[in-house]
N, C-alpha and C positions, 0 to 999 in steps of 0.2 A: 223382337226387332234386333237385326244385326248391329254390331257395334259401329260401323260406318254410318248407318242411318241414325243410330243414336247421336253421334258426333255431328252430323250434319244438321240434325235437328236443334242440339244445343247451340251450335254456331249461328242458326237462324234466329233462335231465341235471343242470343246475346246482341246480335246486330240490330234486331227489332227494339230490343230496350235501349240500346244505345242511340237509336235514331230518335226514339222518342224523348230521351233525355235532351239530346241536342236540339231537338225542337223546343223544349221548355226553357232551356238554359242558353240558348244561341247568342242572346245579346249579352248576358251575363259573362259568358266565357269569352266573347270577343273583346269586351272591355277589360277583362281580367288579363288577358295574352297582351293587349296594348299596354297596360300598365307595367308588366313584366318586361316589357321590351323599352319603355322609355323611363321608368322609375329605377334608379340605380339601387335604392334601397332594397328592392325585390327582384333584381334581374336573375337571381338564383331561381327564381320560378321557373323559368325557362326550361331548367334542367330536371325539375322535380318530376313531371310526368315519366321522363325515361326512367329514373331512378326507382320510381313505385313500380313501373313495369319490370324492371329487372328483378326486384325483390320478390313480386309475386311469381315470376317465372322460376327464380331460384327456390322458392319454398312450395313449389306446386304440389310436390308429392305429400308434404306435411299439411297442406291446406286441404287437400282430399280427403285426407283420414280424419279431419274435423267436420266435415259435410255432414249436416243431419237433413231431415226431409224439409227444411225450411220452416219459417213461421209466417202464416198468412196475417195473422192478427196484429203481431207485435210489428212486423216489417210494413204492413199497410198502414198501420198508426204512424210510424215514423215518416213515411211517405206523404201521408196527409199533412203532418206538421211541417215538412220541407215545403210543400206547396203553400200553405198558409204563409210561412216566413217569407216566401219568394213574393207572394201577393203585397204583404206588409212592406217589404223593403222597397218594392217597385212604386208603391203609392207614396211612401214616405221618403223616397230618394235616398235610401240608405243602402250604399253598395255593400257594406260589410254584411249586412244582414242577408241580401241576396246571394252573397257568395258562402256564407255559413249554410245557407238553405242547400246550396249544391253539395256540400260535404255530407249534410244530414241525408240528403236523398240518395247518395252512393251507400251510405251506411244502412238505409232502409232497404234498398234493393238487394243488398248482400245479405241481410236478415231475412228477406221475403223468401229468397230463393236457397239460401245455405244454412239458415239458422243462427241462433244468437252466439253459439259457442265458438264459431269461426273467428268472432270480431277480436278476441283477445291475441290473436295471432297477426292481425292486421293493425294493431296499435301503431307501429312505427310508419307504416305508409300513411295513414289517416294523420298522425302528428306532422309529417313532413308536407302533407296538403295543407294543413292549417298554417304553417309556417310560412307557406308561399302567399298567403291571403293578406294583403295590406290591412294592418289594424286601423281603427278609426282616427281621424286627425286628432281628436282631443287627447285620446290615450296615447297616441304617438308622441304628441308633444309632451305630455306628462312624463314619458320615458325619456325623450329627448333633452329636455331642458336640464334636468339633474345631471346628465352626461355632459352636457355642454358646460355647465358650471364646474363640474368635477375636472373636466378635461383642461378648462382654462385655468384653474387653480393650480393643477399639477404642472401645466405649462409655464406659468409665471414663476413657480419655485425652479423649474429647470432652466429657464431663460436667466433668471438671476444667479443661479450658479456660475453662469459665465459672465458674470459682473456687468451684465446688460440692464440699463435702468429701463424700468417699465412700470405701467399702471393699468390695473384691471378694473373695469366697470362692467359688472355683470359677466356677459360672456363676450365681451370686447376687450381687447388688450391693446393698449396705446404704446408705441416705440418710436423713439426719435432716432433715426439713423445717425451714425457717426458723421459729424461735419455738416448735418442737414439742419433746416430751420422749420420744416414742416413735419408734423407728426403723423405717422402711418397707424390707421387703426386695423388690427387683425380681428374679424369677427369669427368666433368660433362656432360655425354653423353645424347642422346636422352631421354633414359630411366629414367634419374635423372632430365631432365630439366622439365618435365611435359609434352612434346609432346606425350609419349607413353598413359598416362592415358587421355590426353586431347581428343584424338579422341573418346575414350570409353565414356568420361563424357559429351561431347557434345551430343552424341548420346542418352545417358541415360536421359540427360535433355529434350530432345524432347519428348521421350516415357513417362517420368515423368509427364511432363507438359500436354500431350495429355490424359493421363488416369486419371489425377486429374481435369479435366475441369469439369465446372459447367453444371449442367442439364439446359434444356430449350433451348434458342436460339442458333442457329447454323448459321455460315456463311461459309467465305471463309475458306478452309482446315477443314471444319466441326468444326470450333472454333468460339466462340463469339469473339467480338473485344477485350474484356479484356483478354480473354485466350489467344489470338493470341499475344496480347503484352507481357503477361506473359512468353509465351514460347520464344520469341525472346530474353527477357531480362534474362532468366534462361540459355538459351544457351550461351549467352555472359558471363554470371557470371561463367560458367565452365572453362573459361580460367584462371581468376586469381586463382580460387580454384585450378586447377591443378599446377600452378606455386608455389602458396604458400606452399601446400602441400608437393610437392617435394622438394622445397628449405629447408622445415623443416627436411626432410630426410636427405639431404645432411649436413645440420648443425648437427644432431645427429650423423651422421657417422663422420664428422670431429672431434667433441669433443671425441667420443670414440676413434677414431684413435690416437688422442693426448695421451689418458689415457692408452690405451692397445695396440697400434701399429696396424700392418698391418692385424690381424685377424678380426679387425672390418670392413674391406672394402670386406671380401669374407665370403663364408661359409654361415652358417645358419642365422646370423644376416642380411645380405645383401637382401637374399630372403625373409625373414619375413617382413623387412621393406618395400620390394615393395608391399607386399600383404596389410601391415597396411596403406600405403599410399592409396591404393583404398578404403579401408573401412572409413577412415576418411574423403576422398574426397566426397564419397557417402553421409555419414552423413550430411555434409556440404551442400551438393547439396539439399538433402531432407529439411534441415533447410532453405535455401534460398527459395526453392518452398512454403513452408508454410507461410514465411513472405510475399512473393509476392502475395499470395492468399488473405492476409489480408489487403495489400496496394492496390492492383489494383483490382477495382471492377467496375461493371457496365456491362450491356448486350448488349446495342445498340438498333437498330430498325431493325435488319435483321428478316426475316421470317424463322420459324422452318420449314425445308424441309419435316419433317413428315407430315404436312398438305398440302403439295404441290400435286396438282393433277398429276396423272400419264399421261405420255404422249401417245396418241394414236399411235403414229408412232413406238412405242417401238417394236412392232412385226415385223416391216418391216426392219428388219437389212440386210445389204449387203450379198451376198453370201460368203461363207469361201473360195471356191476355187480359186479365183483371188489372195488372199492373201498369201495362201498357196504356189500357184505355183511361185509368186514372191519371197517368201522367200526361196524356193527350188532351184530356178534358182540363186538366189544370193548365196547360199551355194555352188552350183558347181562352180561358177565364183570365189569366194574366194578361195576355194579348189585348182582351177586350177592356179591361180596366185600364190597361196603359193607353190604349187608343181612344178611350172614351173622352170626348170633350170636356174641357173645365169651364165653369161658370165664371164670367168675368164681371165681376162687381164694379160699378163706377167708382172713380177715384179722382183726386186732383194731383198734378205733379208736386213732388216734395219742394220744388223750387218756390212754390207759393206759400209755404209754411210761413206764419207770421213772424215778423221781425220783432215783435214784442211778445214776451212770454212772462206775464206778471210784472214785475218790476225789471226784468231782464231787456236789454236792447241789444240787437244785432250789432256786431263790431265788424266792419268792413264787409267784404263780398264773401260768396261761397268759396270753400277751398275744394279745389280739385285734384284727385289722384292722377298719377301718372298713367298712361295707357297700359303699361304692363301690369299695374297694379288693378286697374278696372278689369282686365282680361282675367285675373285671378279671381276677383270678387264675384264677377258675373251678375251684378245686380240689375234687375230691371230699372230701378230709379234709386238715386241716393242723394242725401244732402249732408255736408260737412260744414260747419260754420261756428264762428265764436259769438258768444254773448257776453255783454258787460252789465255788472251790477251797479248802482248808485256808488257803492262804496270803492269802486275801482277793481273789484275781483273780476277775473275772466274765467269762463268756463268753455269748454269746447264740446260741440254736439254732432253726433253721428247718427243717421237712420239710413239703413239700407233695406230697401224693399224688394221682394221677390214675387212676381205675379204667379208663378208656379215652381214647384220645387220638385215636380217629377222628372224633370230632365236631367237632375243631378245639381243644378245650380242652387245653392242653399246657403244658409247663414254661415258666416265666418265667426266664430267665437272669438271673443278677446284672448282666451285661453290659448288659442292657436295662434293668433297674430302678434300679440305684444311681447311674448318671450322670445320669439325669433328676431325681434327688433332690439334686444338687449334689456327689456324691462322686466323686473322681477315682482311677481304678484304675491303680495302678503296678507295676512289677516283677512282671509275669507269669511264673510258673514252675509246673512240674509237681512234685509232692511224692509220694513213695512212703510209703504208709501201712501199718504192721504191726499187725494186729489181735491180740487176746489169744489167739486160736487158732494165731497164727503165720503166717496166710495175709496176703498183701499185695495192696493195689490202689493205682492211681494216681489222684489228685486234683489239681484246680487250686489254686493258692496266689496271692494278691495282697496287696499293701499298698494298702489303701483309705484316702483321706483326705478330710476336709471341715474347712476351716479348722484349727484346731489339733487337732482329733481325729485319730488315727491308729490303725488296726486291721489285725490280720492275719485275711486272709478265706481259709477254705479251702472249696471246695464240689464236688460230684461228681454223677452222675446214678445211681440204684440202681434195679433192678426186674428181675423175672423171672430171678433169679440172675445178673444181670450189674452190674458197676460199672464206670462209665466216666466219664472226665474230658471227652472231647469229646462235645459235644452233636451233632456231625455223625455221629460213629460211633453214638452212641446212636440217632439216627434211622435209619440203616441197620438196626440190629438191631431196632429197633421194627417197622419194615416186614416184616423176615425173620419175626420172632416172630409177627407179626400174620397171614402167611400160613401158617405152619407149625404154630402153636401157638394160634391164634386168641386172642392176647392183646397187647394194646397198653399195659397197666398199668405204672406206674412213678412215681419220685418224684425231685425235686430236693431236695438236702440241703445246707444252708449252715450254717457255723460261724464267728463273728466275735469275736474278743477284742481288748483295747486294747494298744497299744504304751506302755509307761511309759518316757518319756525315749528314751534310746539303746538300751535293754536289748530289741532286736528278736529275738534269739535266744530268750530266755525266753518270748516270746509265740508264737513259732513252735512251741516245745517243748509248751507248754501247750495250743495249738490241735490240734496233732497228738495230744496224749494223748486229749483229749475225742472228737476225729474217730474214732480207732481204737475207743473203747468204744461210741460212738453206732452205728457202722457194724455192730458185733458184736450189737447189741441189737435192729436194725431188722426182722430177718426175720419175725417175727409180724405186722408192721404193714405191711410192704413185701413181699408174697410172692415166693418164689424160683420 
């Protein structure tokens, strides 16, 4: 076969495989692209495909020297795992799982056609792709909230250096402008904590380190030992750079708020300061890379792959049709599962939940969220109300029900919502609840604080006859029930009551009592 014919055949194979992957992941990639366009935390994702393409083109000759005859068994196994992950993520409405499935699929295809050995040279492109995938909100908030606290602590210290009186409550900074009578609260949200620039900076650190690597010796990830170490250190250095620059932004905003009032926290200054933070952080990152190049030297003893012999098995790659067939069949299966109708169990609206739960009596009418909050929660039905105990204690109750979680509407864990509103969650524990009928279940128990306010919070996930404390276990059960029972409905249930002084035990007992009676009364509203 002539070289031109071989090239045309390879081009046709690549196009056919790409079309099959596009068929399988069309919905996933469309949603990912939309998130890149709308989510400022991951807007750098729009450039990642072009950066990866440039890296592959630039290293093409080196990559060709590492091509083997492909690995049908290993590559096929990885592709099968990717399809199973896609099915699980689709049924469980877990976007992160479906997107990681895409990365795994690409890795499986590379192994199938070109062998395992080539993967170590593609580590940087794969890591870049992973850095462009939004992490789950629960993990995101566990990263974001400490950064918010650190940024607010540093900002308060910086503001006080300028003799500006201020008070911090969690991630909220209170400032009384000069000559004013009304306090202005600065909330150190994700954008101001460093998390937004952090995701971009870590990605830029990898790109910067990769393209400033020294010529000559190459090894793992197409980097020398010294360059690999420098890359890791630079990516870690992006974390304090992001926090410090954003803390400086909050400091400047606080000082200007004291001098000029509310106009300092909105409008042109706020937008311009955001861009300035990026520029300063990038300059610091470039400076750190320059210093690391001076400090971390040495090449190691690895062999330059440019001198490696070409593997004679490179031309004996597996046929494309088995992998294409597997991907297409997987796409049909995913679409069938996604399009399969769900069972609709009968239930009563949560508004009909009893106003009496044991000795507890409803206080006032139902509490409604704003339209904006409701659009974020995306519940099918919810109720939030207060209950009063005979001794005068008040507890807040929330139940958010979802008839289906396949469309992406799913529970909002308190670990996602409360920290963003300034609450600090402490002393996490599991607590065993005994219902009036004698059955028990396990729930989460936290102490939550916001300034002087302290509450006991108990929450759990309930639906389809299951009660779970762990949202990860609940996700697994949701996938299983979606396959076997055609159901993904369920609810997140939360109870909070205040702690009066040191009497924490009384608050726990009261919250436990209301929890037991509520769980016992939910079956008509959250079907089993």
